[in-house]
C-alpha positions as CSV (number, residue, x, y, z in Angstrom):
1,M,12.3,51.2,15.1
2,K,14.5,54.2,16.0
3,Q,11.7,55.9,17.8
4,R,11.1,52.8,20.0
5,V,14.8,52.6,21.0
6,T,14.8,56.3,22.0
7,K,11.8,55.8,24.2
8,K,13.4,52.9,25.9
9,L,16.6,54.8,26.7
10,T,15.0,57.9,27.9
11,P,13.6,57.0,31.4
12,I,16.3,54.7,32.8
13,W,19.4,54.4,30.7
14,F,19.9,58.0,29.6
15,G,20.2,59.1,33.2
16,M,22.8,56.4,34.0
17,L,24.8,57.3,30.9
18,L,24.8,61.0,32.0
19,A,26.0,59.9,35.5
20,L,28.8,57.8,34.0
21,A,29.8,60.6,31.7
22,G,29.9,63.0,34.7
23,S,32.1,60.6,36.7
24,L,34.5,60.3,33.8
25,V,34.8,64.1,33.6
26,A,35.4,64.3,37.3
27,A,38.1,61.6,37.1
28,E,39.9,63.7,34.4
29,T,39.8,66.8,36.6
30,P,41.0,65.9,40.1
31,P,40.2,68.5,42.9
32,A,42.8,71.1,43.6
33,A,45.3,70.3,46.4
34,E,44.2,73.1,48.6
35,T,40.5,72.0,48.4
36,V,41.3,68.5,49.4
37,L,43.6,69.7,52.3
38,K,40.8,72.0,53.5
39,A,38.3,69.2,53.4
40,L,40.7,67.0,55.4
41,R,40.5,69.4,58.2
42,S,36.7,69.7,58.1
43,P,34.6,68.7,61.2
44,D,32.2,66.9,58.8
45,A,33.2,63.2,58.5
46,D,31.8,62.8,55.0
47,E,34.0,65.6,53.7
48,R,37.1,64.2,55.4
49,I,36.3,60.7,54.0
50,A,35.9,62.1,50.5
51,A,39.2,64.0,50.9
52,G,40.9,60.8,52.1
53,R,39.7,58.9,49.0
54,A,40.9,61.8,46.7
55,L,44.3,61.6,48.3
56,Y,44.9,58.0,47.1
57,D,46.1,59.1,43.7
58,M,46.9,62.8,44.1
59,T,50.4,63.7,43.0
60,N,50.4,67.4,43.0
61,L,50.5,68.0,46.8
62,P,53.0,70.6,48.1
63,V,55.6,69.7,50.7
64,T,53.8,72.1,53.1
65,A,50.9,69.6,53.1
66,A,52.9,67.2,55.3
67,G,51.6,68.6,58.6
68,T,48.0,68.4,57.6
69,L,48.5,64.9,56.2
70,V,50.1,63.6,59.4
71,E,47.1,64.9,61.3
72,G,45.0,62.8,59.0
73,L,46.8,59.6,60.2
74,G,45.0,60.1,63.5
75,D,41.5,60.4,62.1
76,P,38.9,57.9,63.4
77,Y,38.0,56.9,59.8
78,F,40.0,54.4,57.8
79,H,39.7,56.0,54.4
80,V,41.1,59.3,55.9
81,R,44.0,57.5,57.5
82,I,44.9,55.4,54.5
83,G,44.6,58.3,52.0
84,S,46.8,60.5,54.2
85,A,49.4,57.7,54.5
86,A,49.5,57.2,50.7
87,A,50.1,60.9,50.1
88,L,52.8,61.0,52.8
89,V,54.7,58.1,51.2
90,R,54.6,60.1,47.9
91,L,56.0,63.1,49.6
92,G,58.8,60.9,51.0
93,E,61.7,62.5,52.9
94,P,60.2,65.9,53.5
95,A,57.5,64.2,55.5
96,V,59.9,62.4,57.9
97,P,60.2,65.1,60.6
98,H,56.5,65.3,60.9
99,L,56.1,61.6,61.2
100,V,58.8,61.4,63.8
101,R,56.9,63.9,65.9
102,A,53.7,61.7,65.5
103,L,55.5,58.7,67.0
104,T,55.1,60.3,70.5
105,S,51.5,61.3,70.0
106,A,48.9,60.3,72.5
107,N,46.7,59.1,69.6
108,Y,47.2,55.4,68.8
109,H,46.3,55.8,65.2
110,H,48.9,58.7,64.9
111,R,51.7,56.5,66.2
112,F,50.7,53.4,64.3
113,G,50.3,55.3,61.0
114,A,53.5,57.2,61.5
115,A,55.5,54.0,62.0
116,Q,53.9,52.3,59.1
117,T,54.3,55.2,56.8
118,L,58.0,55.6,57.6
119,G,58.5,51.9,56.8
120,Q,56.8,52.4,53.4
121,I,59.0,55.4,52.7
122,G,62.0,53.1,53.2
123,A,65.6,54.1,53.1
124,A,64.8,57.8,52.7
125,A,63.4,57.7,56.2
126,G,66.8,56.9,57.7
127,P,66.8,60.0,59.9
128,A,63.8,58.5,61.8
129,I,65.8,55.4,63.0
130,P,66.8,56.8,66.5
131,A,63.1,57.8,67.1
132,L,61.9,54.4,66.0
133,G,64.4,52.8,68.3
134,K,62.8,54.5,71.3
135,A,59.3,53.6,69.9
136,L,60.2,49.9,70.2
137,S,59.0,50.2,73.8
138,D,55.6,51.7,72.9
139,E,52.9,50.5,75.2
140,A,50.7,49.3,72.3
141,P,51.6,45.9,70.7
142,G,50.3,47.1,67.3
143,V,52.5,50.1,67.3
144,R,55.6,48.1,68.4
145,I,55.0,45.7,65.5
146,A,54.7,48.6,63.0
147,V,57.8,50.2,64.4
148,A,59.9,47.0,64.2
149,Q,58.7,46.4,60.6
150,A,59.7,49.9,59.7
151,I,63.1,49.4,61.1
152,V,63.6,46.3,59.0
153,S,62.4,48.2,55.9
154,I,64.5,51.3,56.5
155,G,67.8,49.6,57.4
156,Q,70.5,51.4,59.4
157,S,69.9,49.1,62.4
158,E,73.5,49.6,63.5
159,K,72.4,52.9,65.0
160,I,70.1,51.3,67.5
161,V,71.7,48.0,68.5
162,P,71.0,48.4,72.3
163,E,67.4,49.1,71.7
164,L,67.0,46.1,69.3
165,V,68.8,43.8,71.8
166,R,66.3,44.8,74.4
167,A,63.5,44.2,72.0
168,L,64.6,40.6,71.6
169,R,63.0,40.0,75.0
170,D,59.6,41.1,73.7
171,P,57.7,38.0,72.6
172,I,55.7,40.1,70.1
173,I,58.5,41.8,68.2
174,G,61.5,39.7,69.2
175,P,61.9,37.9,65.8
176,L,61.6,41.2,64.0
177,A,64.2,42.7,66.2
178,G,66.4,39.6,65.4
179,Q,65.8,40.2,61.7
180,A,67.0,43.8,62.1
181,L,70.0,42.8,64.1
182,G,70.9,40.3,61.5
183,A,71.5,43.2,59.1
184,V,74.0,44.6,61.4
185,G,76.3,41.7,60.9
186,K,79.4,40.6,62.8
187,A,79.4,43.7,65.0
188,A,76.2,42.5,66.7
189,V,77.5,39.0,67.5
190,P,78.8,39.6,71.1
191,E,75.6,41.0,72.3
192,L,73.6,38.3,70.5
193,L,75.8,35.7,72.1
194,A,75.0,37.0,75.5
195,V,71.2,36.7,74.8
196,L,71.7,33.2,73.4
197,Q,73.3,32.1,76.6
198,G,70.7,33.8,78.8
199,A,67.8,32.2,80.6
200,D,65.1,33.8,78.4
201,T,64.3,31.2,75.8
202,N,62.1,33.5,73.7
203,A,64.8,36.1,73.5
204,A,67.4,33.3,72.6
205,D,65.1,32.2,69.8
206,A,64.9,35.7,68.5
207,A,68.7,36.0,68.8
208,A,69.0,32.8,66.7
209,V,67.0,34.6,63.9
210,A,69.7,37.3,63.9
211,I,72.6,34.7,63.9
212,Q,71.0,32.9,61.0
213,A,71.0,36.2,59.0
214,I,74.6,36.9,59.9
215,G,75.7,33.4,58.8
216,P,79.3,32.0,59.1
217,D,80.6,35.4,60.6
218,A,78.7,34.3,63.7
219,A,80.3,30.9,63.9
220,Q,81.4,31.5,67.5
221,A,77.7,31.2,68.5
222,T,77.6,27.6,67.3
223,P,77.9,26.0,70.8
224,A,75.1,28.2,72.1
225,L,72.9,27.3,69.2
226,M,73.5,23.6,69.9
227,V,72.1,24.1,73.4
228,L,68.9,25.5,71.9
229,F,68.9,22.8,69.2
230,R,69.1,20.1,71.9
231,R,66.4,21.9,73.9
232,D,64.1,21.7,70.9
233,M,64.8,18.0,70.4
234,E,63.9,17.2,74.0
235,A,60.7,19.1,73.6
236,L,59.8,17.0,70.6
237,R,60.9,13.7,72.0
238,P,57.9,12.7,74.2
239,E,55.5,13.3,71.3
240,V,57.2,11.2,68.5
241,P,56.6,7.7,70.0
242,K,52.9,8.3,70.1
243,I,52.7,8.6,66.4
244,G,52.0,5.1,65.0
245,D,52.8,5.6,61.3
246,A,56.5,5.8,60.5
247,G,56.0,8.2,57.7
248,L,54.1,10.6,59.9
249,R,56.7,10.3,62.6
250,R,59.3,11.4,60.1
251,K,57.2,14.3,58.9
252,R,56.6,15.5,62.5
253,V,60.4,15.5,63.4
254,L,61.3,17.3,60.1
255,G,58.4,19.8,60.3
256,F,58.9,20.7,63.9
257,M,62.6,21.1,63.9
258,S,62.9,22.8,60.5
259,A,60.7,25.6,61.9
260,R,62.9,26.3,64.9
261,P,65.3,29.2,64.8
262,A,68.3,27.2,66.1
263,H,67.9,24.6,63.3
264,Q,67.8,27.4,60.7
265,A,70.8,29.2,62.2
266,L,72.9,26.0,62.5
267,A,72.4,25.4,58.8
268,K,74.2,28.7,58.2
269,M,77.2,28.0,60.3
270,G,79.1,25.9,57.8
271,A,82.1,23.9,59.0
272,A,81.8,25.2,62.6
273,A,78.7,23.1,63.0
274,T,80.1,19.9,61.6
275,P,81.7,18.4,64.8
276,H,78.5,19.0,66.8
277,L,76.3,17.4,64.1
278,L,78.7,14.4,63.8
279,E,78.4,13.9,67.5
280,L,74.6,13.6,67.1
281,V,75.0,11.1,64.2
282,K,77.4,8.9,66.1
283,S,74.9,8.7,69.0
284,R,72.7,6.6,66.8
285,D,69.7,8.1,68.7
286,P,67.0,8.1,66.1
287,I,65.6,11.6,66.8
288,A,69.0,13.2,67.3
289,L,70.3,11.6,64.1
290,Q,67.3,12.7,62.1
291,C,67.6,16.3,63.4
292,A,71.3,16.4,62.6
293,C,70.8,15.1,59.1
294,D,68.0,17.6,58.4
295,V,70.4,20.4,59.2
296,M,73.1,18.9,56.9
297,A,70.6,18.6,54.2
298,K,70.5,22.4,54.1
299,M,74.3,22.7,54.1
300,G,77.0,21.9,51.5
301,T,80.0,19.6,51.1
302,E,81.8,21.1,54.2
303,N,80.2,18.2,56.0
304,A,81.9,15.5,53.8
305,I,83.6,14.2,57.0
306,V,80.3,12.8,58.2
307,V,79.7,10.7,55.0
308,P,81.1,7.4,56.4
309,E,79.0,7.7,59.6
310,L,75.9,8.5,57.6
311,M,76.3,5.6,55.3
312,K,76.9,3.3,58.3
313,A,73.8,4.7,60.0
314,F,71.7,4.0,56.8
315,V,73.0,0.4,56.5
316,E,72.7,-0.5,60.2
317,S,69.3,1.1,61.0
318,T,65.9,-0.3,60.3
319,D,64.2,2.9,61.4
320,F,62.5,4.6,58.3
321,G,63.1,8.1,59.7
322,V,66.8,7.5,60.3
323,R,67.3,6.0,56.8
324,D,65.3,8.7,55.1
325,A,67.1,11.5,56.9
326,A,70.5,9.9,56.1
327,I,69.6,9.9,52.4
328,W,69.0,13.6,52.4
329,G,72.1,14.3,54.5
330,L,74.2,12.2,52.2
331,A,72.8,14.0,49.1
332,R,74.5,17.2,50.3
333,A,77.5,16.1,52.3
334,G,78.4,13.4,49.8
335,S,77.6,15.2,46.5
336,G,79.9,13.9,43.8
337,M,81.1,10.9,45.8
338,P,80.7,7.6,43.8
339,E,79.9,5.6,46.9
340,V,77.0,7.9,47.8
341,E,75.7,7.7,44.2
342,A,76.0,4.0,44.3
343,L,74.0,3.8,47.5
344,L,71.2,6.0,46.2
345,Q,71.1,4.1,42.9
346,G,70.7,0.9,44.9
347,N,67.7,2.4,46.7
348,L,66.2,3.5,43.5
349,C,66.4,0.0,42.1
350,G,65.0,-1.4,45.3
351,Q,61.5,-2.3,46.6
352,N,61.1,0.3,49.4
353,P,58.8,3.0,47.8
354,P,59.5,5.8,50.4
355,L,63.3,5.4,50.2
356,L,63.0,5.0,46.5
357,H,61.4,8.4,46.1
358,A,63.8,10.1,48.5
359,S,66.8,8.6,46.6
360,A,65.4,9.7,43.2
361,H,65.0,13.2,44.4
362,C,68.4,13.3,45.8
363,L,70.1,11.9,42.7
364,R,68.2,14.6,40.7
365,R,69.6,17.3,43.2
366,M,73.1,15.9,42.7
367,K,72.6,15.8,38.9
368,A,73.7,12.2,39.0
369,A,72.4,11.4,35.5
370,R,74.3,8.1,35.1
371,A,72.9,6.7,38.3
372,L,69.4,7.7,37.3
373,A,70.0,6.0,33.9
374,E,71.0,2.8,35.6
375,A,67.6,2.9,37.4
376,V,66.0,3.1,34.0
377,R,67.8,-0.2,33.0
378,H,67.6,-2.1,36.2
379,G,65.0,-0.5,38.4
380,T,61.4,-1.4,39.3
381,P,58.6,0.2,37.2
382,E,58.1,2.8,39.9
383,G,61.9,3.6,40.0
384,R,62.1,3.6,36.2
385,N,59.3,6.1,36.0
386,L,60.8,8.4,38.5
387,A,64.2,8.2,36.8
388,K,62.6,8.9,33.5
389,G,60.8,11.9,34.8
390,F,63.9,13.5,36.3
391,L,66.2,12.7,33.3
392,T,63.6,14.2,30.9
393,E,63.4,17.3,33.1
394,M,67.3,17.6,33.1
395,G,67.4,17.5,29.4
396,K,70.9,18.4,28.1
397,D,72.2,18.3,31.6
398,A,71.7,14.5,31.5
399,R,74.1,13.9,28.5
400,D,76.4,11.8,30.6
401,A,73.6,9.2,30.7
402,V,73.4,8.9,26.9
403,P,75.6,5.8,26.5
404,I,73.7,3.9,29.2
405,L,70.4,4.9,27.8
406,K,71.4,3.8,24.2
407,E,72.3,0.3,25.6
408,A,69.0,0.2,27.4
409,A,67.2,1.1,24.2
410,K,68.8,-1.9,22.4
411,E,68.8,-4.6,25.1
412,G,66.0,-3.8,27.5
413,D,62.5,-5.2,27.5
414,A,59.7,-3.2,25.8
415,D,59.1,-0.9,28.8
416,V,62.8,-0.2,29.3
417,K,63.3,0.5,25.6
418,S,60.3,2.8,25.5
419,A,61.6,4.8,28.6
420,A,65.1,5.0,27.3
421,E,64.0,6.2,23.8
422,A,61.8,8.9,25.3
423,I,64.6,10.2,27.5
424,L,67.1,10.2,24.7
425,K,64.7,12.2,22.6
426,A,64.4,14.8,25.4
427,I,68.2,14.9,25.9
428,E,69.2,15.2,22.2
């Protein structure tokens, strides 16, 4: 038996085992740094590719290798470029001067690789920021993107504010420039405000990205943001009436506006935005009211002043989009207000499934355990199941609901008792 096994292994498997063993030995003894660096300069493509692969995991490279590695960033072969970049990232700060020089190379791969590598080095590449600021105007879009991403990764954007403001007008890297300017903070607001008020809408949108990152410290930009916000609403307006289904109309308004920079920036402005949003709510224009409510749904109780108007809009309107948006706006602006909880509780006990679902989610967000418990006692089967799920999920946070649930467990019908008992078990 042993003889037969030996004969089977000899012709095919034995050779494969020897090869595997050889590869394992090779993996344990990486090539010397000088050998790899020499191969990286070889005119033979296969040798350079092998060197590039070896560089992926090499940790014993001397600082003096930086120049050779930067040359590797310009190689026509991907594995050479990526291996060189990985080694340069490990070298870190000592490689930065070499990478800065490569930013002005005539070779596209040199410039692109240098920018990308500086971004991967991160904060230690801070000395490269001025050179990266100049490279924001590179003729190649790919390089400009890599440069802008590197600036965002490294930080220290305050050193190149004028260059970043100019880059806002570049439709390719404008949003990245806005992100970098957002890190500068309040000091960048005057220049951003000038861009917001300019005629270039792409640049204004990019400036709104920066304003969003700065937050309430940029409150003086709120009127200019409202101009952009209204522009976005008007762009959406012709499309909405063509959508037959009310639910899809609502999704279109929410989806389109939520993705716009002005919407996102307004949500960060706090109380400065409230009067402007209240004006839209009072207009009772269905699209304007929905858009205003969707901004408020991302804000806090600083919008409490709008609660009476939102409740009135909900009661008076028959438009599903308006009523749904008002619910979400109330959940934030009126958090903790008994009248708001009562309104949402009434919806949860009602017969309108879409509003029922929105109200249940908002009560959960508000941690209004008692209102949810009342829906267990008095709601429809669908409302009861939603309330049960949220109360169970809340667990001990729903302890305020215990007295109501105990009454329901005693007095309700079989379904109510079963739901109340299950929730009590989860809470207690």
